[in-house]
C-alpha positions, 0 to 999 in steps of 0.5 A, spaced: 513 481 522 516 480 515 514 484 509 515 481 501 522 480 502 521 475 507 526 478 512 525 477 520 526 483 525 527 485 530 529 492 533 526 499 529 527 498 520 525 501 513 523 496 508 525 499 500 522 494 495 525 493 488 521 488 483 527 485 482 527 483 489 520 480 488 522 478 481 516 482 477 516 487 472 519 494 473 515 498 478 512 504 478 512 506 485 517 506 491 514 503 496 517 503 505 515 499 510 517 502 517 516 498 522 516 499 529 512 505 526 512 510 532 515 507 537 509 501 537 512 494 536 504 492 533 504 498 529 507 499 521 507 504 516 507 503 509 509 510 504 508 510 497 511 514 492 511 514 485 518 513 482 517 519 477 512 524 474 506 526 478 500 519 481 494 523 481 487 519 483 491 514 488 488 508 491 490 503 497 487 497 496 487 492 503 482 486 503 474 488 506 475 483 511 481 487 514 480 491 520 488 493 522 487 500 518 489 505 524 489 511 519 492 513 513 493 520 509 499 524 506 506 527 508 513 528 506 517 522 505 520 519 510 513 518 515 515 524 520 509 528 520 502 523 516 496 528 516 489 525 515 487 532 511 487 529 504 484 533 499 478 529 496 478 523 500 475 517 496 472 511 500 469 505 497 467 496 497 467 491 498 468 491 490 471 485 487 477 485 483 476 481 476 477 474 477 478 475 484 478 477 492 473 483 495 477 489 497 476 496 500 479 502 496 481 508 499 485 514 497 485 522 494 486 526 489 492 530 490 498 529 486 503 525 489 510 526 487 518 526 489 516 531 495 509 528 496 507 521 499 501 517 501 502 512 507 497 507 511 498 505 517 497 499 520 496 496 527 496 489 530 497 483 524 498 485 518 494 484 511 495 478 508 497 484 502 497 491 500 495 493 493 496 501 490 495 504 484 491 510 480 484 511 478 482 512 471 477 518 474 475 523 479 471 519 485 473 511 480 477 505 483 484 504 481 485 501 475 492 497 476 495 495 482 501 494 485 502 490 491 506 487 496 504 481 502 507 480 509 511 474 508 510 472 515 503 472 515 499 466 515 494 468 509 495 466 502 499 469 498 493 474 493 491 468 488 492 473 483 501 475 484 499 481 488 506 479 492 509 480 485 509 488 483 506 490 479 500 485 477 496 487 472 489 487 477 483 490 475 476 492 478 470 490 476 
């Protein structure tokens, strides 16, 4: 599997993505991809945390028909212990991004920080894109999204540039 940088791999590894690597504007999140995860070759974890400050009302966004989400939650940076116990968890969809694809979104309200990250764990084929953002209101959808794509995946990139973070994506 390759992540946004398009690098092929063998053995356990960690990817850290920067806006310079993807050619997009500056990002507000730190993205890390762990693969394989928990010693399982077909499993990967994506860790997202703010570069600075706090991020309450955080949301992951995946294609509405993606079936590979194993779990999601929060934990300390580094991916060692991830808890599915998310304060005021929300889940919705499918919904359509403005002029974009149908997606599902899910997340929580506990503020992410330098000491608490959000995690998405998937198994098998990765989604052709994964986005992350913050909702304006409790229980609401994310408004501005950043995203990554998995380059070795056979799907075309997100139609509105989710392969370049951050993106101006907004939900309807």
